ZATI-572898 format. One record per residue (C-alpha): residue in three letters; x, y, z. Coordinates in steps of 0.001 Angstrom, whole numbers, plus 524288, in hexadecimal, padded with zeros to 5 digits. Layout:
+-----+-------+-------+-------+
:   r :     x :     y :     z :
+-----+-------+-------+-------+
: ALA :     X :     Y :     Z :
...
+-----+-------+-------+-------+
***
This chain:
+-----+-------+-------+-------+
:   r :     x :     y :     z :
+-----+-------+-------+-------+
: MET : 8D533 : D3D5D : 386E9 :
: SER : 8CA59 : D457A : 380EB :
: MET : 8BDCE : D3FED : 37AF9 :
: GLY : 8C277 : D440D : 36D7A :
: THR : 8CEAD : D3BE9 : 36F0C :
: ARG : 8C6CF : D2FE7 : 3735C :
: ALA : 8BDB1 : D30F3 : 367B1 :
: ALA : 8C90B : D3282 : 35E52 :
: SER : 8D018 : D26CD : 363F4 :
: GLY : 8C3EF : D1E7C : 36388 :
: SER : 8C34B : D1B8A : 37211 :
: ARG : 8B74A : D1D22 : 37A40 :
: PRO : 8B725 : D255A : 386B5 :
: ASP : 8B3BD : D190B : 38E64 :
: ALA : 8BD92 : D103F : 38791 :
: HIS : 8C55A : D07DE : 390CE :
: THR : 8D3F4 : D069B : 38E61 :
: ASP : 8D958 : CF97F : 3923B :
: LEU : 8E5AC : CFD32 : 3997D :
: GLU : 8EC79 : CF256 : 3A0AD :
: LEU : 8F31D : CF731 : 3ACD5 :
: HIS : 8FE38 : CEF37 : 3B284 :
: GLU : 9038C : CEF4C : 3C040 :
: PRO : 91211 : CF212 : 3C062 :
: ARG : 91A95 : CE5FC : 3C135 :
: ARG : 91E57 : CE2D7 : 3CF2E :
: TYR : 92B83 : CDDD7 : 3D40A :
: ARG : 92F8A : CD653 : 3E019 :
: VAL : 93BA0 : CDBF4 : 3E6BC :
: LEU : 943D1 : CD0F5 : 3EC7B :
: LEU : 94ECF : CD0A3 : 3F66A :
: HIS : 95911 : CC5E4 : 3F534 :
: ASN : 96049 : CBF59 : 4004D :
: ASP : 96EF9 : CC023 : 40192 :
: ASP : 97904 : CBC2D : 40BBD :
: TYR : 97D86 : CC9DE : 40F4A :
: THR : 97242 : CD373 : 4106D :
: THR : 96D78 : CD3FE : 41E7A :
: MET : 95F77 : CD14D : 42213 :
: GLU : 95ED4 : CDE82 : 428D7 :
: PHE : 962C6 : CE56C : 41C80 :
: VAL : 95878 : CDE31 : 41482 :
: VAL : 94E28 : CE260 : 41E5B :
: GLU : 952E1 : CF082 : 41D81 :
: VAL : 951FB : CF014 : 40EA0 :
: LEU : 94439 : CEA84 : 40F1C :
: ILE : 93FF8 : CF51A : 41882 :
: SER : 946AE : D00AA : 411D9 :
: ILE : 944BA : CFD49 : 40374 :
: PHE : 93893 : CF4A5 : 40351 :
: ARG : 93199 : CFB90 : 40E98 :
: LYS : 92F44 : CEEE2 : 415FD :
: ASN : 92CE0 : CEF28 : 424A2 :
: LEU : 9362B : CE791 : 42D62 :
: GLU : 92D86 : CDB7F : 42DD9 :
: GLU : 92BFE : CDAD2 : 41F1A :
: ALA : 93A5C : CDDA6 : 41CB7 :
: THR : 93E83 : CD308 : 42635 :
: ALA : 93578 : CC913 : 41FCE :
: ILE : 93A9E : CCC33 : 4122F :
: MET : 948AF : CCBF7 : 416DE :
: LEU : 94682 : CBE6B : 41CED :
: ALA : 9405B : CB994 : 41036 :
: VAL : 94C3D : CBE55 : 4089B :
: HIS : 95527 : CB792 : 41267 :
: GLU : 94DA9 : CAAA4 : 41275 :
: ARG : 949A0 : CA9BA : 40410 :
: GLY : 95470 : CB18D : 3FD98 :
: LEU : 94AE3 : CBB1C : 3F768 :
: ALA : 93ED1 : CC2BA : 3FB7F :
: THR : 935A3 : CCCC1 : 3F5C5 :
: CYS : 93642 : CDA69 : 3FBA3 :
: GLY : 92A75 : CDF7D : 3F447 :
: VAL : 923E0 : CE0EE : 3E706 :
: TYR : 9252A : CEDC9 : 3DFB0 :
: THR : 92443 : CF413 : 3D24E :
: GLU : 93057 : CF214 : 3C9EA :
: GLU : 93610 : CFFA2 : 3CC5B :
: MET : 933F3 : CFEB3 : 3DB0E :
: ALA : 939BA : CF0EA : 3DB7C :
: GLU : 945C9 : CF567 : 3D3F0 :
: THR : 94778 : D00D0 : 3DD40 :
: MET : 946AA : CF833 : 3E942 :
: VAL : 9504D : CEE2A : 3E3CF :
: SER : 959D5 : CF940 : 3E117 :
: GLN : 95813 : CFF16 : 3EEA3 :
: VAL : 95A7D : CF1B4 : 3F503 :
: HIS : 96719 : CEFDF : 3ED42 :
: ASP : 96BE1 : CFDC6 : 3F006 :
: THR : 968ED : CFCCF : 3FE83 :
: ALA : 96F43 : CEF91 : 3FFBB :
: ARG : 97BB3 : CF382 : 3F875 :
: LYS : 97D3E : CFFA1 : 400EF :
: ALA : 97C30 : CF6E4 : 40CF8 :
: GLY : 985C4 : CED14 : 40767 :
: PHE : 97C1A : CE205 : 4054C :
: PRO : 979E2 : CD9D8 : 3F8E2 :
: LEU : 96B38 : CD968 : 3FAC9 :
: ARG : 96461 : CD601 : 3EDE3 :
: CYS : 956FE : CDA83 : 3E9FB :
: SER : 94FAB : CD771 : 3DD7C :
: MET : 94279 : CD8B8 : 3D729 :
: GLU : 939D5 : CCF93 : 3CF34 :
: GLU : 92D21 : CD1BC : 3C851 :
: GLU : 9217C : CCCF2 : 3D00E :
+-----+-------+-------+-------+
***
């Protein structure tokens, strides 16, 4: 913006604009327990899609098994939607009914 434009608009060169920046909304991606998907497959999904190491993947898988539901991670909305879709696609191709969902944090 040139000085002429500032003078014409009535703003000062040192004027502060109050812009409120917001962090993007974050979403928890959740895995749900079922009676058919194997523990080994859940661990594979956690490693391949969520980039967990074996120890983290095993801990999450056990939480899903024991509590019926566990958080895989927290992501932006677009990333969470992509991961949910990848889990469902991977599970269906392998013949498992593994369910994944997301909820706003």
